[in-house]
N, CA and C atoms as an extended XYZ file, in Angstrom:
459
Properties=species:S:1:pos:R:3:atomname:S:1:resname:S:1:resid:I:1 pbc="F F F"
N        21.149       12.936        6.731 N   MET     1
C        20.488       11.499        6.280 CA  MET     1
C        21.208       10.388        7.234 C   MET     1
N        22.829       10.394        6.990 N   ARG     2
C        23.202        9.503        7.765 CA  ARG     2
C        22.807        9.044        9.404 C   ARG     2
N        22.006        9.999       10.051 N   SER     3
C        21.513        9.730       11.410 CA  SER     3
C        20.271        9.037       11.094 C   SER     3
N        19.190        9.536       10.237 N   CYS     4
C        18.303        8.447       10.166 CA  CYS     4
C        18.761        7.088        9.760 C   CYS     4
N        19.963        6.585        8.862 N   SER     5
C        20.319        5.345        8.511 CA  SER     5
C        20.695        4.576        9.971 C   SER     5
N        21.071        5.632       10.522 N   THR     6
C        21.764        5.012       12.349 CA  THR     6
C        20.783        4.731       12.666 C   THR     6
N        19.571        5.567       13.177 N   LEU     7
C        18.793        5.409       14.067 CA  LEU     7
C        17.806        3.997       13.587 C   LEU     7
N        17.552        3.860       12.550 N   ALA     8
C        17.103        2.678       11.371 CA  ALA     8
C        18.011        1.746       12.158 C   ALA     8
N        19.258        1.610       11.953 N   SER     9
C        19.802        0.399       12.053 CA  SER     9
C        19.735       -0.052       13.773 C   SER     9
N        19.977        1.102       14.800 N   TYR    10
C        19.863        0.861       16.117 CA  TYR    10
C        18.127        0.156       16.645 C   TYR    10
N        17.118        0.406       15.301 N   LEU    11
C        15.958        0.054       15.999 CA  LEU    11
C        16.179       -1.127       15.274 C   LEU    11
N        16.333       -1.458       14.408 N   GLU    12
C        16.072       -2.718       13.622 CA  GLU    12
C        17.096       -3.831       14.931 C   GLU    12
N        17.971       -3.482       15.318 N   LYS    13
C        18.794       -4.396       16.573 CA  LYS    13
C        18.039       -4.302       17.632 C   LYS    13
N        17.152       -2.968       18.212 N   ALA    14
C        16.705       -3.570       19.253 CA  ALA    14
C        15.396       -4.423       18.647 C   ALA    14
N        15.186       -4.624       17.738 N   GLY    15
C        13.864       -5.695       17.541 CA  GLY    15
C        12.669       -5.026       16.859 C   GLY    15
N        12.736       -3.632       16.286 N   PHE    16
C        11.679       -2.859       15.781 CA  PHE    16
C        12.228       -2.961       14.617 C   PHE    16
N        10.851       -3.180       13.774 N   ARG    17
C        10.944       -3.107       12.597 CA  ARG    17
C        10.958       -1.520       11.825 C   ARG    17
N        11.702       -1.247       10.868 N   PRO    18
C        11.728        0.511       10.267 CA  PRO    18
C        10.081        0.432        9.791 C   PRO    18
N         9.956        1.502        9.302 N   LEU    19
C         8.558        2.110        8.854 CA  LEU    19
C         8.418        2.083        7.618 C   LEU    19
N         8.131        1.218        7.005 N   ASN    20
C         8.823        1.226        4.977 CA  ASN    20
C         6.766        1.468        4.505 C   ASN    20
N         7.043        1.636        3.570 N   ALA    21
C         5.588        1.876        2.515 CA  ALA    21
C         4.538        1.237        2.983 C   ALA    21
N         4.792       -0.180        2.951 N   PHE    22
C         4.111       -1.238        3.239 CA  PHE    22
C         2.809       -0.683        4.992 C   PHE    22
N         4.246       -0.541        5.442 N   ARG    23
C         3.573       -0.615        7.219 CA  ARG    23
C         2.434        0.807        6.989 C   ARG    23
N         3.329        1.692        6.707 N   ALA    24
C         2.474        3.356        6.475 CA  ALA    24
C         1.122        3.196        6.167 C   ALA    24
N         1.006        2.277        5.066 N   ARG    25
C        -0.014        2.112        4.378 CA  ARG    25
C        -1.258        1.218        5.346 C   ARG    25
N        -0.371        0.419        5.749 N   GLU    26
C        -1.463       -0.341        6.649 CA  GLU    26
C        -1.428        0.461        7.775 C   GLU    26
N        -0.994        1.234        8.606 N   ILE    27
C        -1.459        2.629        9.593 CA  ILE    27
C        -2.666        3.451        9.348 C   ILE    27
N        -2.046        3.962        8.064 N   LEU    28
C        -3.102        4.553        7.523 CA  LEU    28
C        -4.111        4.047        7.428 C   LEU    28
N        -4.351        2.648        7.093 N   THR    29
C        -5.514        1.927        6.747 CA  THR    29
C        -6.503        1.873        8.030 C   THR    29
N        -5.705        1.196        8.837 N   ILE    30
C        -6.130        1.031       10.662 CA  ILE    30
C        -6.980        2.300       10.997 C   ILE    30
N        -6.303        3.497       10.434 N   ILE    31
C        -6.783        4.495       11.159 CA  ILE    31
C        -8.336        5.245       10.392 C   ILE    31
N        -8.225        5.031        8.997 N   LEU    32
C        -8.946        5.005        8.247 CA  LEU    32
C       -10.034        4.018        8.656 C   LEU    32
N       -10.351        3.131        9.166 N   ALA    33
C       -11.127        2.011        9.628 CA  ALA    33
C       -11.816        2.101       10.905 C   ALA    33
N       -11.110        2.836       11.788 N   PHE    34
C       -11.336        2.990       12.938 CA  PHE    34
C       -12.010        4.236       13.521 C   PHE    34
N       -11.720        4.934       12.325 N   ALA    35
C       -12.247        6.478       12.960 CA  ALA    35
C       -13.739        6.718       12.837 C   ALA    35
N       -14.285        6.117       11.616 N   PRO    36
C       -15.881        6.488       12.009 CA  PRO    36
C       -16.351        5.758       12.853 C   PRO    36
N       -16.322        4.405       13.414 N   PRO    37
C       -16.869        4.190       14.948 CA  PRO    37
C       -16.530        4.826       16.252 C   PRO    37
N       -15.340        5.408       15.905 N   LEU    38
C       -14.689        5.963       17.421 CA  LEU    38
C       -15.427        7.266       17.351 C   LEU    38
N       -15.587        8.011       15.955 N   ILE    39
C       -16.103        8.880       15.987 CA  ILE    39
C       -17.628        9.380       16.555 C   ILE    39
N       -18.110        8.293       15.826 N   ALA    40
C       -19.895        7.837       15.623 CA  ALA    40
C       -20.107        7.497       17.504 C   ALA    40
N       -19.403        6.679       18.009 N   ALA    41
C       -19.100        6.312       19.392 CA  ALA    41
C       -19.245        7.668       20.358 C   ALA    41
N       -18.219        8.437       20.226 N   SER    42
C       -18.062        9.132       21.130 CA  SER    42
C       -19.036       10.693       20.873 C   SER    42
N       -20.055       10.407       19.465 N   LEU    43
C       -21.176       11.453       19.588 CA  LEU    43
C       -22.572       11.311       19.898 C   LEU    43
N       -22.276        9.866       20.633 N   VAL    44
C       -23.327        9.115       21.232 CA  VAL    44
C       -24.086       10.017       22.524 C   VAL    44
N       -25.142       10.519       22.421 N   GLY    45
C       -25.745       11.467       23.486 CA  GLY    45
C       -26.171       10.994       24.292 C   GLY    45
N       -27.178        9.912       24.011 N   SER    46
C       -27.962        9.134       25.287 CA  SER    46
C       -27.648        7.986       25.151 C   SER    46
N       -27.545        7.420       26.329 N   PRO    47
C       -27.349        5.827       26.471 CA  PRO    47
C       -28.084        4.610       25.168 C   PRO    47
N       -29.246        5.036       24.899 N   ASN    48
C       -29.894        4.486       24.191 CA  ASN    48
C       -29.694        4.296       22.542 C   ASN    48
N       -29.216        5.471       22.033 N   ARG    49
C       -29.082        6.291       20.960 CA  ARG    49
C       -28.002        5.728       20.337 C   ARG    49
N       -27.572        4.534       19.719 N   TRP    50
C       -26.163        4.289       19.073 CA  TRP    50
C       -25.886        3.819       17.698 C   TRP    50
N       -27.246        4.121       17.193 N   GLU    51
C       -27.789        3.984       15.823 CA  GLU    51
C       -26.378        4.061       14.583 C   GLU    51
N       -25.893        5.473       14.841 N   TRP    52
C       -25.254        5.917       14.144 CA  TRP    52
C       -23.928        5.475       14.392 C   TRP    52
N       -23.600        4.758       15.516 N   PHE    53
C       -22.519        3.576       15.729 CA  PHE    53
C       -22.470        2.688       15.176 C   PHE    53
N       -23.687        2.019       15.080 N   ALA    54
C       -23.896        0.893       14.276 CA  ALA    54
C       -23.625        0.914       12.574 C   ALA    54
N       -24.114        2.217       11.927 N   ARG    55
C       -24.023        2.344       10.852 CA  ARG    55
C       -22.598        2.699       10.372 C   ARG    55
N       -22.018        3.256       11.336 N   SER    56
C       -20.131        3.402       10.897 CA  SER    56
C       -19.905        2.033       10.948 C   SER    56
N       -20.319        0.752       11.346 N   GLY    57
C       -19.447       -0.284       10.864 CA  GLY    57
C       -19.323       -0.726        9.411 C   GLY    57
N       -20.270        0.132        9.072 N   SER    58
C       -20.416       -0.468        7.011 CA  SER    58
C       -19.024        0.382        6.743 C   SER    58
N       -18.934        1.368        7.195 N   ALA    59
C       -17.419        1.728        6.521 CA  ALA    59
C       -16.526        0.954        6.847 C   ALA    59
N       -16.162        0.462        8.051 N   THR    60
C       -15.319       -0.116        8.547 CA  THR    60
C       -15.258       -1.155        7.794 C   THR    60
N       -15.735       -1.949        7.479 N   ALA    61
C       -16.456       -2.757        6.743 CA  ALA    61
C       -15.963       -2.849        4.998 C   ALA    61
N       -16.220       -1.383        4.665 N   ALA    62
C       -15.435       -1.305        3.314 CA  ALA    62
C       -14.567       -1.073        3.341 C   ALA    62
N       -13.356       -0.533        3.914 N   VAL    63
C       -12.306       -0.213        3.897 CA  VAL    63
C       -11.784       -1.739        4.184 C   VAL    63
N       -12.208       -2.507        4.691 N   GLY    64
C       -11.663       -3.829        5.498 CA  GLY    64
C       -11.859       -4.730        3.871 C   GLY    64
N       -13.026       -4.590        3.202 N   LEU    65
C       -13.005       -5.592        2.145 CA  LEU    65
C       -12.068       -4.624        1.075 C   LEU    65
N       -12.006       -3.534        0.817 N   PHE    66
C       -11.123       -2.893       -0.029 CA  PHE    66
C        -9.505       -3.405        0.065 C   PHE    66
N        -9.277       -3.360        1.680 N   TRP    67
C        -7.911       -3.506        2.118 CA  TRP    67
C        -7.401       -4.969        1.566 C   TRP    67
N        -8.625       -5.822        1.788 N   ALA    68
C        -8.482       -7.225        1.496 CA  ALA    68
C        -8.283       -7.403        0.314 C   ALA    68
N        -9.002       -6.804       -0.802 N   SER    69
C        -8.826       -7.178       -1.891 CA  SER    69
C        -8.279       -6.066       -3.500 C   SER    69
N        -7.539       -5.458       -2.711 N   ARG    70
C        -6.967       -4.382       -3.678 CA  ARG    70
C        -6.030       -4.829       -4.258 C   ARG    70
N        -5.423       -6.218       -4.092 N   ASN    71
C        -4.676       -6.781       -5.432 CA  ASN    71
C        -5.378       -7.222       -6.191 C   ASN    71
N        -6.577       -7.477       -5.800 N   TYR    72
C        -7.463       -7.869       -7.259 CA  TYR    72
C        -7.912       -7.017       -8.053 C   TYR    72
N        -8.397       -5.635       -7.403 N   LEU    73
C        -8.904       -4.689       -7.754 CA  LEU    73
C        -7.780       -3.917       -8.941 C   LEU    73
N        -6.470       -4.076       -8.505 N   SER    74
C        -5.297       -3.345       -9.625 CA  SER    74
C        -5.401       -3.670      -10.550 C   SER    74
N        -5.391       -5.604      -10.917 N   TYR    75
C        -5.224       -5.825      -12.206 CA  TYR    75
C        -5.966       -7.043      -12.857 C   TYR    75
N        -6.319       -7.087      -14.001 N   SER    76
C        -6.880       -8.296      -15.111 CA  SER    76
C        -6.543       -9.407      -14.607 C   SER    76
N        -7.434      -10.145      -14.855 N   VAL    77
C        -7.695      -11.695      -14.663 CA  VAL    77
C        -6.296      -12.421      -15.344 C   VAL    77
N        -5.759      -12.010      -16.139 N   SER    78
C        -4.871      -12.527      -17.203 CA  SER    78
C        -3.526      -11.992      -16.044 C   SER    78
N        -3.230      -10.747      -15.506 N   GLU    79
C        -2.068       -9.910      -15.116 CA  GLU    79
C        -1.986      -10.916      -13.684 C   GLU    79
N        -3.291      -11.153      -13.095 N   LEU    80
C        -3.308      -11.653      -12.227 CA  LEU    80
C        -2.692      -13.010      -11.771 C   LEU    80
N        -2.623      -13.542      -13.076 N   ALA    81
C        -2.493      -15.024      -13.046 CA  ALA    81
C        -0.912      -15.467      -13.013 C   ALA    81
N        -0.441      -14.268      -14.298 N   ARG    82
C         0.932      -14.199      -14.461 CA  ARG    82
C         1.552      -13.659      -13.241 C   ARG    82
N         1.216      -12.889      -12.574 N   LEU    83
C         1.851      -12.348      -11.382 CA  LEU    83
C         2.073      -13.448      -10.344 C   LEU    83
N         0.850      -14.446       -9.814 N   ARG    84
C         1.052      -15.451       -9.360 CA  ARG    84
C         2.228      -16.497       -9.595 C   ARG    84
N         2.543      -16.966      -11.007 N   THR    85
C         3.493      -17.816      -11.541 CA  THR    85
C         4.734      -17.167      -11.273 C   THR    85
N         4.974      -15.578      -11.815 N   ASP    86
C         5.839      -14.933      -11.249 CA  ASP    86
C         6.549      -15.147       -9.813 C   ASP    86
N         5.446      -14.806       -8.898 N   LEU    87
C         5.816      -14.840       -7.434 CA  LEU    87
C         6.298      -16.147       -7.088 C   LEU    87
N         5.374      -16.982       -7.707 N   LYS    88
C         6.117      -18.522       -7.507 CA  LYS    88
C         7.586      -19.142       -7.698 C   LYS    88
N         7.980      -18.280       -8.866 N   ARG    89
C         9.340      -18.853       -9.519 CA  ARG    89
C         9.933      -17.634       -8.480 C   ARG    89
N         9.867      -16.356       -8.161 N   GLN    90
C        11.028      -15.856       -7.379 CA  GLN    90
C        10.851      -15.885       -5.946 C   GLN    90
N        10.083      -16.632       -5.548 N   SER    91
C         9.427      -16.563       -4.426 CA  SER    91
C        10.364      -15.724       -2.954 C   SER    91
N         9.764      -14.841       -3.567 N   ASP    92
C        10.202      -13.363       -2.327 CA  ASP    92
C         9.426      -13.693       -0.864 C   ASP    92
N        10.525      -13.632       -0.236 N   ASP    93
C         9.362      -13.945        0.852 CA  ASP    93
C         8.715      -12.836        1.234 C   ASP    93
N         9.509      -11.502        1.412 N   THR    94
C         8.854      -10.846        1.796 CA  THR    94
C         7.591       -9.992        1.297 C   THR    94
N         7.443      -10.508       -0.020 N   VAL    95
C         6.168       -9.814       -0.915 CA  VAL    95
C         5.054      -10.991       -0.482 C   VAL    95
N         5.140      -12.143       -0.144 N   VAL    96
C         4.445      -12.987        0.351 CA  VAL    96
C         3.687      -12.847        1.217 C   VAL    96
N         4.609      -12.588        2.213 N   VAL    97
C         4.462      -11.757        3.458 CA  VAL    97
C         3.584      -10.816        3.552 C   VAL    97
N         3.895       -9.728        2.881 N   GLU    98
C         3.249       -8.802        2.685 CA  GLU    98
C         1.587       -8.785        2.414 C   GLU    98
N         1.381       -9.765        1.585 N   GLU    99
C         0.367       -9.835        1.001 CA  GLU    99
C        -0.560      -11.079        1.403 C   GLU    99
N        -0.143      -11.908        2.224 N   ILE   100
C        -1.022      -12.634        3.403 CA  ILE   100
C        -1.250      -11.660        4.618 C   ILE   100
N        -0.391      -10.828        4.909 N   SER   101
C        -0.557      -10.065        6.043 CA  SER   101
C        -1.946       -9.007        5.759 C   SER   101
N        -1.594       -8.669        4.367 N   THR   102
C        -2.784       -7.377        4.015 CA  THR   102
C        -4.149       -8.030        3.909 C   THR   102
N        -4.263       -9.259        3.397 N   ALA   103
C        -5.156      -10.071        3.308 CA  ALA   103
C        -5.955      -10.541        4.512 C   ALA   103
N        -4.921      -10.444        5.420 N   LYS   104
C        -5.735      -11.202        6.812 CA  LYS   104
C        -6.028       -9.637        7.653 C   LYS   104
N        -5.688       -8.647        7.704 N   LEU   105
C        -6.073       -7.089        7.959 CA  LEU   105
C        -7.101       -7.004        7.611 C   LEU   105
N        -7.261       -6.759        5.972 N   GLY   106
C        -8.685       -6.456        5.339 CA  GLY   106
C        -9.796       -7.334        5.882 C   GLY   106
N        -9.676       -8.665        5.856 N   LEU   107
C       -10.406       -9.544        6.606 CA  LEU   107
C       -11.008       -9.099        7.991 C   LEU   107
N        -9.864       -8.904        8.345 N   ALA   108
C       -10.267       -9.136       10.285 CA  ALA   108
C       -11.051       -7.772       10.576 C   ALA   108
N       -10.367       -6.229        9.565 N   LEU   109
C       -10.778       -5.140        9.756 CA  LEU   109
C       -12.892       -5.336        9.119 C   LEU   109
N       -13.049       -6.084        8.427 N   SER   110
C       -14.245       -6.369        7.267 CA  SER   110
C       -15.037       -6.841        8.464 C   SER   110
N       -14.482       -8.135        9.295 N   ALA   111
C       -15.197       -8.704       10.092 CA  ALA   111
C       -16.018       -7.846       11.453 C   ALA   111
N       -14.549       -6.928       11.698 N   PHE   112
C       -14.861       -6.134       12.834 CA  PHE   112
C       -16.064       -5.094       12.792 C   PHE   112
N       -16.368       -4.629       11.019 N   GLY   113
C       -17.168       -3.622       10.631 CA  GLY   113
C       -18.257       -4.279       10.614 C   GLY   113
N       -18.614       -5.806       10.521 N   THR   114
C       -19.692       -6.468       10.297 CA  THR   114
C       -20.432       -6.570       11.291 C   THR   114
N       -19.291       -6.731       12.188 N   ILE   115
C       -19.827       -6.936       14.420 CA  ILE   115
C       -20.858       -5.388       14.833 C   ILE   115
N       -19.688       -4.653       14.040 N   ILE   116
C       -20.540       -3.274       14.484 CA  ILE   116
C       -21.490       -3.041       14.066 C   ILE   116
N       -21.718       -3.273       12.728 N   SER   117
C       -23.009       -2.604       12.144 CA  SER   117
C       -24.485       -3.787       12.241 C   SER   117
N       -24.244       -4.731       12.548 N   GLY   118
C       -24.925       -5.708       13.306 CA  GLY   118
C       -25.565       -5.600       14.591 C   GLY   118
N       -24.712       -5.369       15.335 N   TRP   119
C       -24.723       -5.620       16.866 CA  TRP   119
C       -24.103       -4.301       17.695 C   TRP   119
N       -23.587       -3.399       17.146 N   GLY   120
C       -23.487       -1.755       17.441 CA  GLY   120
C       -24.425       -1.541       18.480 C   GLY   120
N       -25.544       -1.423       17.665 N   GLN   121
C       -26.786       -0.477       18.335 CA  GLN   121
C       -26.881       -1.159       20.076 C   GLN   121
N       -26.628       -2.713       20.307 N   TYR   122
C       -27.000       -3.334       21.270 CA  TYR   122
C       -25.753       -3.465       22.223 C   TYR   122
N       -24.347       -3.456       21.778 N   LEU   123
C       -23.233       -3.949       22.276 CA  LEU   123
C       -22.578       -2.444       23.071 C   LEU   123
N       -22.544       -1.335       22.069 N   GLY   124
C       -21.987        0.174       21.908 CA  GLY   124
C       -20.598       -0.030       22.401 C   GLY   124
N       -20.089        0.764       23.420 N   TRP   125
C       -18.547        0.147       23.716 CA  TRP   125
C       -17.972       -1.020       23.459 C   TRP   125
N       -18.776       -2.072       24.068 N   TRP   126
C       -18.170       -3.194       24.388 CA  TRP   126
C       -17.744       -4.080       22.765 C   TRP   126
N       -18.206       -3.401       21.791 N   SER   127
C       -18.097       -4.034       20.577 CA  SER   127
C       -16.326       -3.675       20.219 C   SER   127
N       -16.011       -2.854       21.005 N   PHE   128
C       -14.401       -2.777       20.581 CA  PHE   128
C       -13.823       -4.432       21.578 C   PHE   128
N       -14.212       -4.484       22.573 N   SER   129
C       -13.330       -5.663       23.114 CA  SER   129
C       -13.535       -6.876       22.304 C   SER   129
N       -13.760       -7.013       20.833 N   PHE   130
C       -13.755       -7.918       19.561 CA  PHE   130
C       -11.908       -7.796       19.610 C   PHE   130
N       -11.637       -6.416       19.693 N   LEU   131
C       -10.191       -6.095       19.264 CA  LEU   131
C        -9.239       -7.065       20.056 C   LEU   131
N        -9.288       -7.063       20.869 N   ILE   132
C        -8.839       -7.816       21.925 CA  ILE   132
C        -8.676       -9.244       21.815 C   ILE   132
N        -9.850       -9.821       21.115 N   VAL   133
C        -9.813      -11.372       20.791 CA  VAL   133
C        -8.933      -11.456       19.383 C   VAL   133
N        -8.945      -10.517       18.324 N   TRP   134
C        -8.404      -10.647       17.487 CA  TRP   134
C        -6.954      -10.464       17.522 C   TRP   134
N        -6.458       -9.501       18.386 N   ALA   135
C        -5.120       -9.502       18.926 CA  ALA   135
C        -4.828      -10.610       19.615 C   ALA   135
N        -5.305      -11.476       20.297 N   TRP   136
C        -4.826      -12.974       20.353 CA  TRP   136
C        -4.547      -13.648       19.796 C   TRP   136
N        -5.548      -13.641       18.796 N   LEU   137
C        -5.334      -14.595       17.326 CA  LEU   137
C        -4.481      -14.487       16.563 C   LEU   137
N        -4.367      -13.114       16.168 N   ILE   138
C        -2.784      -12.002       16.095 CA  ILE   138
C        -1.787      -12.901       16.254 C   ILE   138
N        -1.793      -12.877       17.225 N   ALA   139
C        -0.580      -12.960       18.432 CA  ALA   139
C        -0.059      -14.817       18.436 C   ALA   139
N        -1.173      -15.167       18.751 N   ARG   140
C        -1.106      -16.631       18.791 CA  ARG   140
C        -0.630      -17.375       17.134 C   ARG   140
N        -0.722      -16.618       15.983 N   ASP   141
C        -1.094      -16.947       14.706 CA  ASP   141
C         0.643      -16.711       14.557 C   ASP   141
N         0.928      -15.195       15.236 N   ALA   142
C         2.789      -14.966       14.494 CA  ALA   142
C         3.507      -16.079       15.261 C   ALA   142
N         3.087      -16.386       16.661 N   TYR   143
C         4.175      -17.133       17.145 CA  TYR   143
C         4.031      -18.777       16.381 C   TYR   143
N         3.073      -18.979       16.262 N   ARG   144
C         2.948      -20.311       15.256 CA  ARG   144
C         3.979      -20.308       14.075 C   ARG   144
N         3.827      -19.093       13.619 N   ASP   145
C         4.083      -18.949       12.276 CA  ASP   145
C         6.059      -19.213       12.923 C   ASP   145
N         6.615      -18.494       13.739 N   LEU   146
C         7.786      -18.019       13.987 CA  LEU   146
C         8.316      -20.019       14.482 C   LEU   146
N         7.410      -20.395       15.035 N   VAL   147
C         7.719      -21.782       15.238 CA  VAL   147
C         7.869      -22.476       14.297 C   VAL   147
N         7.191      -22.306       13.247 N   ARG   148
C         7.333      -23.186       12.111 CA  ARG   148
C         8.557      -22.818       11.084 C   ARG   148
N         8.587      -21.132       11.358 N   LEU   149
C         9.914      -21.056       10.685 CA  LEU   149
C        11.000      -22.134       11.433 C   LEU   149
N        10.979      -21.715       12.785 N   ALA   150
C        12.539      -22.199       13.161 CA  ALA   150
C        12.647      -23.716       13.045 C   ALA   150
N        11.378      -24.559       12.951 N   LYS   151
C        11.600      -25.830       12.452 CA  LYS   151
C        12.404      -26.021       11.054 C   LYS   151
N        12.121      -25.272       10.140 N   HIS   152
C        12.192      -25.193        9.129 CA  HIS   152
C        13.515      -24.706        8.737 C   HIS   152
N        14.324      -24.115        9.447 N   ALA   153
C        15.228      -23.457        9.342 CA  ALA   153
C        16.438      -24.093        9.991 C   ALA   153
């Protein structure tokens, strides 16, 4: 067990975050969201048969919506209100960052699934080019957040 903690400390010093339960769920969600479109796209027989690919976008959108709203599905309205006030009092940055990251990932997956649903039949493999745009937006947001944190530190 000591070797695992040593490896984790080396990875952390190198700038890699250790895989925690949140990251594992995030990776599983991304795999579940991208599996239907990738499988459907790989099964396209002829160039004009992208209907199943377009239909697979709704599965990706559903996974994204579930991921974005999972906090709201787990608790009642009064429990959510109490949790929000407790979070503000405790101000655990890790929990707040994970909650925001969860919502952003869910909304991005939902938007990607919607694009595939609406335009996948016409765009085909080009639908995946929207991932490059989202990766750029995520990198830009992360950089902006780091700059803001550095100014407040």
